[in-house]
A tleap script that builds the chain and sets N, CA, C and O, in Angstrom:
source leaprc.protein.ff14SB
mol = sequence {
  NLYS SER ASP ILE THR LYS ASN PHE LYS TRP
  TYR GLU ALA PHE SER SER VAL LYS LEU PRO
  ASN LYS ARG GLN TYR GLN LYS ALA ILE GLU
  PRO PRO GLU ASP TYR TRP GLU ASN ILE SER
  ARG VAL ALA ALA GLU ALA GLN LYS LEU ARG
  ASP TYR PHE LYS ALA PRO ILE GLY VAL ASN
  SER TRP TYR ARG THR PRO GLU PHE ASN SER
  LEU PRO SER THR GLY GLY LYS PRO ASN SER
  GLN HIE LEU THR GLY LEU ALA VAL ASP LEU
  HIE PRO LEU PHE PHE ILE SER ILE LYS ASP
  PHE TYR ARG LYS ALA LYS GLU ILE THR ALA
  PHE LYS GLY PHE GLY ILE GLY LYS THR PHE
  LEU HIE CYS ASP LEU ARG GLU LYS GLU THR
  LEU TRP TYR CTYR
}
set mol.1.N position { 60.598 152.584 135.530 }
set mol.1.CA position { 60.773 153.072 134.168 }
set mol.1.C position { 61.908 154.088 134.069 }
set mol.1.O position { 61.949 154.856 133.108 }
set mol.2.N position { 62.827 154.115 135.028 }
set mol.2.CA position { 63.871 155.137 134.965 }
set mol.2.C position { 64.875 154.859 133.844 }
set mol.2.O position { 65.390 155.801 133.242 }
set mol.3.N position { 65.164 153.593 133.552 }
set mol.3.CA position { 66.100 153.241 132.488 }
set mol.3.C position { 65.347 152.562 131.349 }
set mol.3.O position { 64.545 151.656 131.575 }
set mol.4.N position { 65.616 153.012 130.117 }
set mol.4.CA position { 65.080 152.309 128.951 }
set mol.4.C position { 66.116 151.265 128.533 }
set mol.4.O position { 65.787 150.117 128.232 }
set mol.5.N position { 67.365 151.697 128.525 }
set mol.5.CA position { 68.497 150.804 128.272 }
set mol.5.C position { 69.513 151.094 129.364 }
set mol.5.O position { 69.242 151.879 130.273 }
set mol.6.N position { 70.667 150.474 129.283 }
set mol.6.CA position { 71.649 150.709 130.341 }
set mol.6.C position { 72.199 152.134 130.343 }
set mol.6.O position { 72.748 152.575 131.353 }
set mol.7.N position { 72.063 152.860 129.236 }
set mol.7.CA position { 72.583 154.234 129.188 }
set mol.7.C position { 71.554 155.308 128.872 }
set mol.7.O position { 71.848 156.493 129.034 }
set mol.8.N position { 70.371 154.940 128.430 }
set mol.8.CA position { 69.352 155.938 128.126 }
set mol.8.C position { 68.242 155.886 129.165 }
set mol.8.O position { 67.730 154.819 129.501 }
set mol.9.N position { 67.885 157.055 129.662 }
set mol.9.CA position { 66.893 157.188 130.731 }
set mol.9.C position { 65.533 157.540 130.147 }
set mol.9.O position { 65.432 158.187 129.105 }
set mol.10.N position { 64.493 157.102 130.842 }
set mol.10.CA position { 63.120 157.335 130.394 }
set mol.10.C position { 62.838 158.821 130.209 }
set mol.10.O position { 62.216 159.205 129.219 }
set mol.11.N position { 63.277 159.662 131.134 }
set mol.11.CA position { 62.965 161.094 131.043 }
set mol.11.C position { 63.581 161.741 129.808 }
set mol.11.O position { 63.122 162.802 129.385 }
set mol.12.N position { 64.607 161.132 129.217 }
set mol.12.CA position { 65.216 161.703 128.014 }
set mol.12.C position { 64.255 161.658 126.827 }
set mol.12.O position { 64.420 162.406 125.863 }
set mol.13.N position { 63.251 160.780 126.896 }
set mol.13.CA position { 62.274 160.661 125.816 }
set mol.13.C position { 61.120 161.645 125.967 }
set mol.13.O position { 60.302 161.763 125.054 }
set mol.14.N position { 61.028 162.352 127.087 }
set mol.14.CA position { 59.920 163.284 127.333 }
set mol.14.C position { 59.961 164.450 126.345 }
set mol.14.O position { 61.030 164.870 125.902 }
set mol.15.N position { 58.789 164.956 126.014 }
set mol.15.CA position { 58.701 166.155 125.183 }
set mol.15.C position { 59.023 167.375 126.040 }
set mol.15.O position { 58.767 167.398 127.244 }
set mol.16.N position { 59.579 168.363 125.403 }
set mol.16.CA position { 59.900 169.603 126.104 }
set mol.16.C position { 58.716 170.560 126.098 }
set mol.16.O position { 57.824 170.468 125.256 }
set mol.17.N position { 58.730 171.468 127.042 }
set mol.17.CA position { 57.782 172.579 127.102 }
set mol.17.C position { 58.580 173.838 127.375 }
set mol.17.O position { 59.647 173.794 127.988 }
set mol.18.N position { 58.055 174.955 126.917 }
set mol.18.CA position { 58.716 176.234 127.166 }
set mol.18.C position { 58.376 176.677 128.578 }
set mol.18.O position { 57.213 176.680 128.981 }
set mol.19.N position { 59.393 177.047 129.313 }
set mol.19.CA position { 59.166 177.527 130.667 }
set mol.19.C position { 58.541 178.919 130.627 }
set mol.19.O position { 58.939 179.751 129.812 }
set mol.20.N position { 57.582 179.175 131.486 }
set mol.20.CA position { 56.900 180.483 131.479 }
set mol.20.C position { 57.891 181.639 131.646 }
set mol.20.O position { 58.779 181.597 132.497 }
set mol.21.N position { 57.722 182.652 130.831 }
set mol.21.CA position { 58.517 183.889 130.899 }
set mol.21.C position { 60.017 183.667 130.725 }
set mol.21.O position { 60.819 184.478 131.190 }
set mol.22.N position { 60.405 182.579 130.060 }
set mol.22.CA position { 61.823 182.307 129.825 }
set mol.22.C position { 62.001 181.809 128.398 }
set mol.22.O position { 61.040 181.425 127.730 }
set mol.23.N position { 63.228 181.823 127.955 }
set mol.23.CA position { 63.542 181.291 126.629 }
set mol.23.C position { 63.944 179.825 126.709 }
set mol.23.O position { 64.263 179.208 125.693 }
set mol.24.N position { 63.928 179.277 127.896 }
set mol.24.CA position { 64.382 177.903 128.099 }
set mol.24.C position { 63.254 176.899 127.923 }
set mol.24.O position { 62.072 177.217 128.047 }
set mol.25.N position { 63.667 175.687 127.634 }
set mol.25.CA position { 62.740 174.565 127.529 }
set mol.25.C position { 63.150 173.510 128.546 }
set mol.25.O position { 64.311 173.431 128.948 }
set mol.26.N position { 62.185 172.707 128.952 }
set mol.26.CA position { 62.458 171.640 129.903 }
set mol.26.C position { 61.695 170.397 129.476 }
set mol.26.O position { 60.533 170.472 129.078 }
set mol.27.N position { 62.365 169.249 129.565 }
set mol.27.CA position { 61.689 167.981 129.255 }
set mol.27.C position { 60.727 167.678 130.390 }
set mol.27.O position { 61.147 167.448 131.524 }
set mol.28.N position { 59.430 167.679 130.082 }
set mol.28.CA position { 58.451 167.564 131.160 }
set mol.28.C position { 57.220 166.729 130.824 }
set mol.28.O position { 56.475 166.357 131.730 }
set mol.29.N position { 56.986 166.423 129.550 }
set mol.29.CA position { 55.753 165.725 129.186 }
set mol.29.C position { 56.072 164.284 128.788 }
set mol.29.O position { 56.727 164.026 127.778 }
set mol.30.N position { 55.592 163.363 129.610 }
set mol.30.CA position { 55.829 161.943 129.362 }
set mol.30.C position { 55.070 161.493 128.110 }
set mol.30.O position { 53.929 161.900 127.892 }
set mol.31.N position { 55.707 160.655 127.293 }
set mol.31.CA position { 55.016 160.150 126.101 }
set mol.31.C position { 53.796 159.315 126.482 }
set mol.31.O position { 53.807 158.638 127.511 }
set mol.32.N position { 52.745 159.355 125.665 }
set mol.32.CA position { 51.583 158.496 125.910 }
set mol.32.C position { 51.992 157.019 125.840 }
set mol.32.O position { 52.924 156.650 125.124 }
set mol.33.N position { 51.292 156.208 126.580 }
set mol.33.CA position { 51.607 154.778 126.646 }
set mol.33.C position { 51.603 154.117 125.267 }
set mol.33.O position { 52.344 153.160 125.040 }
set mol.34.N position { 50.788 154.609 124.357 }
set mol.34.CA position { 50.739 154.060 122.996 }
set mol.34.C position { 52.101 154.100 122.297 }
set mol.34.O position { 52.332 153.334 121.361 }
set mol.35.N position { 53.002 154.978 122.736 }
set mol.35.CA position { 54.291 155.157 122.066 }
set mol.35.C position { 55.461 154.537 122.823 }
set mol.35.O position { 56.600 154.632 122.365 }
set mol.36.N position { 55.214 153.915 123.950 }
set mol.36.CA position { 56.305 153.367 124.751 }
set mol.36.C position { 57.110 152.312 124.001 }
set mol.36.O position { 58.335 152.274 124.109 }
set mol.37.N position { 56.431 151.460 123.247 }
set mol.37.CA position { 57.141 150.426 122.479 }
set mol.37.C position { 58.033 151.078 121.421 }
set mol.37.O position { 59.164 150.638 121.216 }
set mol.38.N position { 57.543 152.114 120.750 }
set mol.38.CA position { 58.368 152.840 119.769 }
set mol.38.C position { 59.626 153.390 120.424 }
set mol.38.O position { 60.724 153.267 119.881 }
set mol.39.N position { 59.460 153.987 121.574 }
set mol.39.CA position { 60.592 154.589 122.286 }
set mol.39.C position { 61.597 153.512 122.683 }
set mol.39.O position { 62.805 153.734 122.603 }
set mol.40.N position { 61.114 152.360 123.107 }
set mol.40.CA position { 62.009 151.253 123.460 }
set mol.40.C position { 62.800 150.774 122.245 }
set mol.40.O position { 63.988 150.469 122.357 }
set mol.41.N position { 62.149 150.708 121.095 }
set mol.41.CA position { 62.837 150.291 119.866 }
set mol.41.C position { 63.926 151.289 119.476 }
set mol.41.O position { 65.033 150.894 119.112 }
set mol.42.N position { 63.608 152.583 119.553 }
set mol.42.CA position { 64.595 153.617 119.226 }
set mol.42.C position { 65.758 153.563 120.223 }
set mol.42.O position { 66.920 153.680 119.834 }
set mol.43.N position { 65.442 153.387 121.495 }
set mol.43.CA position { 66.485 153.324 122.525 }
set mol.43.C position { 67.435 152.153 122.287 }
set mol.43.O position { 68.644 152.282 122.476 }
set mol.44.N position { 66.889 151.017 121.873 }
set mol.44.CA position { 67.729 149.852 121.604 }
set mol.44.C position { 68.720 150.141 120.474 }
set mol.44.O position { 69.870 149.705 120.526 }
set mol.45.N position { 68.277 150.868 119.466 }
set mol.45.CA position { 69.174 151.216 118.354 }
set mol.45.C position { 70.212 152.254 118.793 }
set mol.45.O position { 71.389 152.138 118.452 }
set mol.46.N position { 69.782 153.251 119.538 }
set mol.46.CA position { 70.721 154.270 120.035 }
set mol.46.C position { 71.755 153.637 120.972 }
set mol.46.O position { 72.911 154.059 121.005 }
set mol.47.N position { 71.336 152.640 121.719 }
set mol.47.CA position { 72.260 151.954 122.626 }
set mol.47.C position { 73.385 151.267 121.857 }
set mol.47.O position { 74.505 151.167 122.358 }
set mol.48.N position { 73.098 150.796 120.650 }
set mol.48.CA position { 74.140 150.192 119.818 }
set mol.48.C position { 75.262 151.188 119.560 }
set mol.48.O position { 76.438 150.824 119.577 }
set mol.49.N position { 74.901 152.445 119.321 }
set mol.49.CA position { 75.914 153.486 119.105 }
set mol.49.C position { 76.694 153.751 120.384 }
set mol.49.O position { 77.918 153.880 120.369 }
set mol.50.N position { 75.962 153.829 121.488 }
set mol.50.CA position { 76.616 154.066 122.787 }
set mol.50.C position { 77.605 152.948 123.109 }
set mol.50.O position { 78.712 153.207 123.582 }
set mol.51.N position { 77.202 151.712 122.853 }
set mol.51.CA position { 78.077 150.573 123.112 }
set mol.51.C position { 79.287 150.573 122.184 }
set mol.51.O position { 80.403 150.282 122.614 }
set mol.52.N position { 79.069 150.898 120.920 }
set mol.52.CA position { 80.171 150.913 119.960 }
set mol.52.C position { 81.224 151.960 120.335 }
set mol.52.O position { 82.418 151.664 120.371 }
set mol.53.N position { 80.774 153.173 120.609 }
set mol.53.CA position { 81.712 154.254 120.888 }
set mol.53.C position { 82.220 154.260 122.327 }
set mol.53.O position { 83.242 154.879 122.623 }
set mol.54.N position { 81.512 153.574 123.220 }
set mol.54.CA position { 81.895 153.549 124.639 }
set mol.54.C position { 82.081 154.966 125.185 }
set mol.54.O position { 83.013 155.254 125.935 }
set mol.55.N position { 81.155 155.836 124.777 }
set mol.55.CA position { 81.202 157.239 125.182 }
set mol.55.C position { 79.775 157.772 125.236 }
set mol.55.O position { 78.891 157.255 124.553 }
set mol.56.N position { 79.547 158.811 126.051 }
set mol.56.CA position { 78.190 159.350 126.203 }
set mol.56.C position { 77.634 159.959 124.919 }
set mol.56.O position { 78.358 160.531 124.105 }
set mol.57.N position { 76.331 159.812 124.776 }
set mol.57.CA position { 75.603 160.415 123.662 }
set mol.57.C position { 74.407 161.149 124.266 }
set mol.57.O position { 73.612 160.557 124.996 }
set mol.58.N position { 74.286 162.425 123.962 }
set mol.58.CA position { 73.190 163.224 124.487 }
set mol.58.C position { 71.955 163.146 123.599 }
set mol.58.O position { 72.037 162.836 122.411 }
set mol.59.N position { 70.814 163.436 124.207 }
set mol.59.CA position { 69.537 163.453 123.493 }
set mol.59.C position { 69.036 164.892 123.435 }
set mol.59.O position { 68.778 165.505 124.471 }
set mol.60.N position { 68.900 165.425 122.234 }
set mol.60.CA position { 68.315 166.759 122.060 }
set mol.60.C position { 66.798 166.688 122.123 }
set mol.60.O position { 66.157 167.488 122.805 }
set mol.61.N position { 66.225 165.719 121.403 }
set mol.61.CA position { 64.779 165.628 121.277 }
set mol.61.C position { 64.407 164.194 120.933 }
set mol.61.O position { 65.092 163.528 120.157 }
set mol.62.N position { 63.303 163.730 121.526 }
set mol.62.CA position { 62.838 162.359 121.255 }
set mol.62.C position { 61.346 162.460 120.946 }
set mol.62.O position { 60.969 162.941 119.878 }
set mol.63.N position { 60.497 162.014 121.864 }
set mol.63.CA position { 59.063 162.209 121.650 }
set mol.63.C position { 58.772 163.709 121.697 }
set mol.63.O position { 59.359 164.440 122.494 }
set mol.64.N position { 57.855 164.157 120.830 }
set mol.64.CA position { 57.406 165.556 120.855 }
set mol.64.C position { 55.879 165.599 120.823 }
set mol.64.O position { 55.238 164.849 120.087 }
set mol.65.N position { 55.318 166.480 121.627 }
set mol.65.CA position { 53.891 166.739 121.513 }
set mol.65.C position { 53.670 167.504 120.208 }
set mol.65.O position { 54.598 168.142 119.710 }
set mol.66.N position { 52.467 167.454 119.648 }
set mol.66.CA position { 52.214 168.243 118.434 }
set mol.66.C position { 52.501 169.731 118.642 }
set mol.66.O position { 52.990 170.399 117.731 }
set mol.67.N position { 52.202 170.251 119.832 }
set mol.67.CA position { 52.440 171.677 120.110 }
set mol.67.C position { 53.928 171.995 120.067 }
set mol.67.O position { 54.337 172.980 119.452 }
set mol.68.N position { 54.741 171.162 120.720 }
set mol.68.CA position { 56.180 171.407 120.725 }
set mol.68.C position { 56.769 171.193 119.335 }
set mol.68.O position { 57.632 171.956 118.903 }
set mol.69.N position { 56.314 170.173 118.643 }
set mol.69.CA position { 56.814 169.876 117.307 }
set mol.69.C position { 56.538 171.013 116.326 }
set mol.69.O position { 57.297 171.205 115.375 }
set mol.70.N position { 55.469 171.762 116.543 }
set mol.70.CA position { 55.104 172.837 115.610 }
set mol.70.C position { 55.896 174.120 115.826 }
set mol.70.O position { 55.788 175.043 115.018 }
set mol.71.N position { 56.688 174.204 116.892 }
set mol.71.CA position { 57.497 175.406 117.118 }
set mol.71.C position { 58.553 175.548 116.022 }
set mol.71.O position { 59.180 174.557 115.647 }
set mol.72.N position { 58.757 176.737 115.511 }
set mol.72.CA position { 59.764 176.933 114.462 }
set mol.72.C position { 61.159 176.448 114.878 }
set mol.72.O position { 61.922 175.972 114.037 }
set mol.73.N position { 61.490 176.563 116.149 }
set mol.73.CA position { 62.828 176.177 116.609 }
set mol.73.C position { 63.087 174.675 116.497 }
set mol.73.O position { 64.246 174.261 116.458 }
set mol.74.N position { 62.037 173.847 116.443 }
set mol.74.CA position { 62.242 172.402 116.330 }
set mol.74.C position { 62.438 171.962 114.890 }
set mol.74.O position { 63.041 170.919 114.638 }
set mol.75.N position { 61.939 172.736 113.951 }
set mol.75.CA position { 62.006 172.327 112.554 }
set mol.75.C position { 61.105 171.141 112.268 }
set mol.75.O position { 61.244 170.493 111.231 }
set mol.76.N position { 60.176 170.848 113.181 }
set mol.76.CA position { 59.311 169.683 113.067 }
set mol.76.C position { 58.327 169.778 111.920 }
set mol.76.O position { 57.738 170.830 111.672 }
set mol.77.N position { 58.160 168.688 111.238 }
set mol.77.CA position { 57.189 168.582 110.142 }
set mol.77.C position { 55.892 167.981 110.687 }
set mol.77.O position { 55.922 167.292 111.707 }
set mol.78.N position { 54.756 168.226 110.032 }
set mol.78.CA position { 53.474 167.678 110.513 }
set mol.78.C position { 53.453 166.161 110.629 }
set mol.78.O position { 52.718 165.615 111.451 }
set mol.79.N position { 54.250 165.474 109.819 }
set mol.79.CA position { 54.290 164.007 109.869 }
set mol.79.C position { 55.564 163.493 110.548 }
set mol.79.O position { 56.002 162.375 110.275 }
set mol.80.N position { 56.152 164.291 111.417 }
set mol.80.CA position { 57.410 163.957 112.079 }
set mol.80.C position { 57.342 162.633 112.828 }
set mol.80.O position { 56.355 162.335 113.500 }
set mol.81.N position { 58.397 161.852 112.705 }
set mol.81.CA position { 58.513 160.595 113.439 }
set mol.81.C position { 58.618 160.841 114.952 }
set mol.81.O position { 58.351 159.938 115.745 }
set mol.82.N position { 58.999 162.045 115.348 }
set mol.82.CA position { 59.065 162.409 116.773 }
set mol.82.C position { 57.683 162.339 117.436 }
set mol.82.O position { 57.580 162.072 118.634 }
set mol.83.N position { 56.637 162.575 116.666 }
set mol.83.CA position { 55.287 162.624 117.221 }
set mol.83.C position { 54.819 161.285 117.786 }
set mol.83.O position { 53.905 161.232 118.609 }
set mol.84.N position { 55.453 160.211 117.337 }
set mol.84.CA position { 55.096 158.879 117.837 }
set mol.84.C position { 56.265 158.192 118.543 }
set mol.84.O position { 56.208 156.993 118.816 }
set mol.85.N position { 57.321 158.946 118.837 }
set mol.85.CA position { 58.468 158.383 119.544 }
set mol.85.C position { 59.378 157.533 118.683 }
set mol.85.O position { 60.235 156.826 119.213 }
set mol.86.N position { 59.215 157.581 117.370 }
set mol.86.CA position { 60.044 156.777 116.471 }
set mol.86.C position { 61.298 157.495 116.000 }
set mol.86.O position { 62.020 156.973 115.150 }
set mol.87.N position { 61.576 158.687 116.535 }
set mol.87.CA position { 62.762 159.451 116.140 }
set mol.87.C position { 63.448 160.014 117.368 }
set mol.87.O position { 62.827 160.270 118.399 }
set mol.88.N position { 64.753 160.200 117.221 }
set mol.88.CA position { 65.547 160.824 118.281 }
set mol.88.C position { 66.625 161.671 117.619 }
set mol.88.O position { 67.188 161.287 116.593 }
set mol.89.N position { 66.906 162.818 118.211 }
set mol.89.CA position { 68.012 163.669 117.769 }
set mol.89.C position { 69.139 163.488 118.773 }
set mol.89.O position { 68.993 163.815 119.951 }
set mol.90.N position { 70.256 162.967 118.303 }
set mol.90.CA position { 71.385 162.629 119.162 }
set mol.90.C position { 72.556 163.563 118.924 }
set mol.90.O position { 72.790 164.001 117.798 }
set mol.91.N position { 73.288 163.866 119.982 }
set mol.91.CA position { 74.538 164.599 119.818 }
set mol.91.C position { 75.626 163.890 120.625 }
set mol.91.O position { 75.507 163.713 121.837 }
set mol.92.N position { 76.687 163.489 119.926 }
set mol.92.CA position { 77.770 162.799 120.617 }
set mol.92.C position { 78.467 163.753 121.579 }
set mol.92.O position { 78.726 164.909 121.243 }
set mol.93.N position { 78.763 163.265 122.762 }
set mol.93.CA position { 79.449 164.066 123.773 }
set mol.93.C position { 80.939 163.716 123.796 }
set mol.93.O position { 81.570 163.655 124.852 }
set mol.94.N position { 81.470 163.490 122.607 }
set mol.94.CA position { 82.887 163.202 122.420 }
set mol.94.C position { 83.241 163.719 121.033 }
set mol.94.O position { 82.356 164.057 120.247 }
set mol.95.N position { 84.519 163.780 120.737 }
set mol.95.CA position { 84.938 164.371 119.472 }
set mol.95.C position { 84.749 163.389 118.320 }
set mol.95.O position { 85.441 162.375 118.226 }
set mol.96.N position { 83.799 163.711 117.451 }
set mol.96.CA position { 83.575 162.984 116.200 }
set mol.96.C position { 82.758 163.918 115.308 }
set mol.96.O position { 81.913 164.666 115.799 }
set mol.97.N position { 83.003 163.876 114.031 }
set mol.97.CA position { 82.181 164.696 113.139 }
set mol.97.C position { 80.792 164.072 113.058 }
set mol.97.O position { 80.636 162.861 113.213 }
set mol.98.N position { 79.801 164.899 112.818 }
set mol.98.CA position { 78.439 164.388 112.698 }
set mol.98.C position { 78.336 163.471 111.480 }
set mol.98.O position { 77.575 162.504 111.504 }
set mol.99.N position { 79.078 163.756 110.429 }
set mol.99.CA position { 79.049 162.879 109.251 }
set mol.99.C position { 79.614 161.495 109.580 }
set mol.99.O position { 79.079 160.487 109.118 }
set mol.100.N position { 80.682 161.435 110.365 }
set mol.100.CA position { 81.225 160.135 110.769 }
set mol.100.C position { 80.271 159.423 111.723 }
set mol.100.O position { 80.117 158.204 111.663 }
set mol.101.N position { 79.642 160.181 112.590 }
set mol.101.CA position { 78.639 159.611 113.501 }
set mol.101.C position { 77.491 159.015 112.673 }
set mol.101.O position { 77.023 157.913 112.959 }
set mol.102.N position { 77.049 159.741 111.660 }
set mol.102.CA position { 76.008 159.257 110.758 }
set mol.102.C position { 76.435 157.961 110.070 }
set mol.102.O position { 75.671 156.997 110.030 }
set mol.103.N position { 77.645 157.937 109.532 }
set mol.103.CA position { 78.108 156.747 108.812 }
set mol.103.C position { 78.062 155.504 109.699 }
set mol.103.O position { 77.659 154.430 109.253 }
set mol.104.N position { 78.476 155.656 110.951 }
set mol.104.CA position { 78.467 154.511 111.861 }
set mol.104.C position { 77.028 154.143 112.225 }
set mol.104.O position { 76.701 152.960 112.310 }
set mol.105.N position { 76.170 155.132 112.440 }
set mol.105.CA position { 74.763 154.854 112.756 }
set mol.105.C position { 74.103 154.090 111.608 }
set mol.105.O position { 73.344 153.149 111.840 }
set mol.106.N position { 74.385 154.488 110.401 }
set mol.106.CA position { 73.812 153.805 109.233 }
set mol.106.C position { 74.323 152.370 109.149 }
set mol.106.O position { 73.586 151.466 108.753 }
set mol.107.N position { 75.567 152.165 109.515 }
set mol.107.CA position { 76.187 150.843 109.417 }
set mol.107.C position { 75.687 149.861 110.484 }
set mol.107.O position { 75.464 148.689 110.181 }
set mol.108.N position { 75.508 150.325 111.732 }
set mol.108.CA position { 75.275 149.366 112.825 }
set mol.108.C position { 73.877 149.398 113.429 }
set mol.108.O position { 73.583 148.616 114.333 }
set mol.109.N position { 73.010 150.285 112.949 }
set mol.109.CA position { 71.663 150.352 113.532 }
set mol.109.C position { 70.601 150.067 112.478 }
set mol.109.O position { 70.896 149.961 111.287 }
set mol.110.N position { 69.370 149.946 112.936 }
set mol.110.CA position { 68.221 149.755 112.035 }
set mol.110.C position { 67.582 151.081 111.641 }
set mol.110.O position { 66.554 151.085 110.962 }
set mol.111.N position { 68.166 152.208 112.049 }
set mol.111.CA position { 67.635 153.504 111.636 }
set mol.111.C position { 67.697 153.611 110.119 }
set mol.111.O position { 68.671 153.191 109.494 }
set mol.112.N position { 66.646 154.179 109.534 }
set mol.112.CA position { 66.593 154.382 108.076 }
set mol.112.C position { 66.525 155.855 107.708 }
set mol.112.O position { 67.002 156.251 106.644 }
set mol.113.N position { 65.934 156.677 108.582 }
set mol.113.CA position { 65.825 158.103 108.327 }
set mol.113.C position { 66.905 158.844 109.091 }
set mol.113.O position { 67.076 158.645 110.293 }
set mol.114.N position { 67.632 159.700 108.388 }
set mol.114.CA position { 68.710 160.470 109.013 }
set mol.114.C position { 68.639 161.921 108.558 }
set mol.114.O position { 68.366 162.207 107.392 }
set mol.115.N position { 68.886 162.818 109.481 }
set mol.115.CA position { 69.031 164.229 109.185 }
set mol.115.C position { 70.314 164.713 109.827 }
set mol.115.O position { 70.506 164.551 111.032 }
set mol.116.N position { 71.182 165.296 109.046 }
set mol.116.CA position { 72.480 165.732 109.543 }
set mol.116.C position { 72.435 167.225 109.840 }
set mol.116.O position { 72.247 168.051 108.946 }
set mol.117.N position { 72.609 167.547 111.107 }
set mol.117.CA position { 72.706 168.939 111.537 }
set mol.117.C position { 74.155 169.285 111.839 }
set mol.117.O position { 75.037 168.439 111.690 }
set mol.118.N position { 74.405 170.499 112.254 }
set mol.118.CA position { 75.772 170.917 112.576 }
set mol.118.C position { 76.300 170.198 113.813 }
set mol.118.O position { 77.474 169.834 113.872 }
set mol.119.N position { 75.426 169.992 114.804 }
set mol.119.CA position { 75.880 169.421 116.072 }
set mol.119.C position { 75.095 168.193 116.500 }
set mol.119.O position { 75.325 167.665 117.588 }
set mol.120.N position { 74.172 167.728 115.667 }
set mol.120.CA position { 73.346 166.592 116.053 }
set mol.120.C position { 72.995 165.750 114.827 }
set mol.120.O position { 73.158 166.173 113.683 }
set mol.121.N position { 72.506 164.539 115.114 }
set mol.121.CA position { 72.057 163.630 114.072 }
set mol.121.C position { 70.645 163.184 114.395 }
set mol.121.O position { 70.396 162.611 115.456 }
set mol.122.N position { 69.719 163.446 113.483 }
set mol.122.CA position { 68.357 162.935 113.600 }
set mol.122.C position { 68.376 161.491 113.103 }
set mol.122.O position { 68.899 161.203 112.027 }
set mol.123.N position { 67.797 160.581 113.902 }
set mol.123.CA position { 67.711 159.168 113.538 }
set mol.123.C position { 66.272 158.715 113.725 }
set mol.123.O position { 65.655 159.029 114.743 }
set mol.124.N position { 65.724 157.975 112.750 }
set mol.124.CA position { 64.369 157.459 112.945 }
set mol.124.C position { 64.208 156.091 112.306 }
set mol.124.O position { 65.054 155.627 111.542 }
set mol.125.N position { 63.095 155.466 112.647 }
set mol.125.CA position { 62.823 154.093 112.224 }
set mol.125.C position { 61.817 154.006 111.085 }
set mol.125.O position { 61.059 153.041 110.999 }
set mol.126.N position { 61.805 155.000 110.216 }
set mol.126.CA position { 60.927 154.912 109.040 }
set mol.126.C position { 61.353 153.717 108.193 }
set mol.126.O position { 62.442 153.173 108.379 }
set mol.127.N position { 60.506 153.319 107.278 }
set mol.127.CA position { 60.769 152.125 106.485 }
set mol.127.C position { 61.700 152.364 105.296 }
set mol.127.O position { 62.425 151.459 104.884 }
set mol.128.N position { 61.681 153.565 104.750 }
set mol.128.CA position { 62.471 153.868 103.563 }
set mol.128.C position { 63.699 154.697 103.944 }
set mol.128.O position { 63.610 155.619 104.756 }
set mol.129.N position { 64.844 154.359 103.351 }
set mol.129.CA position { 66.062 155.123 103.633 }
set mol.129.C position { 65.914 156.558 103.140 }
set mol.129.O position { 65.531 156.804 101.997 }
set mol.130.N position { 66.226 157.493 104.024 }
set mol.130.CA position { 66.093 158.909 103.729 }
set mol.130.C position { 67.240 159.646 104.415 }
set mol.130.O position { 67.611 159.328 105.545 }
set mol.131.N position { 67.795 160.637 103.712 }
set mol.131.CA position { 68.859 161.467 104.280 }
set mol.131.C position { 68.608 162.906 103.892 }
set mol.131.O position { 68.321 163.193 102.730 }
set mol.132.N position { 68.711 163.815 104.845 }
set mol.132.CA position { 68.595 165.239 104.564 }
set mol.132.C position { 69.549 165.998 105.471 }
set mol.132.O position { 70.089 165.452 106.434 }
set mol.133.N position { 69.745 167.265 105.144 }
set mol.133.CA position { 70.652 168.132 105.892 }
set mol.133.C position { 69.860 169.300 106.441 }
set mol.133.O position { 68.978 169.831 105.767 }
set mol.134.N position { 70.172 169.699 107.655 }
set mol.134.CA position { 69.532 170.860 108.274 }
set mol.134.C position { 70.333 172.095 107.954 }
set mol.134.O position { 69.972 173.193 108.379 }
savepdb mol mol.pdb
quit
């Protein structure tokens, strides 16, 4: 299970936890098996972006435990798509504006939910098209 796609690794989908006595977080909690199919679907869509740009794309957040999702720093909502592995926050590791990254994601993927941040793009597989700004 080390690779979900040719460029996205299984551990990138893990939820983060706060390290004891530090301000840092570490991806350490594997998603429950019930969400593995969701994560595979999201990875397939994210891979389309990776293939199109032929450049690395980082993962800020994918699956989240309810505890991690409720932290103010995540901005997570109680009904977040992250809770079931249906959302990923991506940051391109090459020069492109997040708005241009969003436009291409909307054009070539099945993602319907998007959130535009300063340095990342939230993408999810909800059924209704939605766009918001952080």
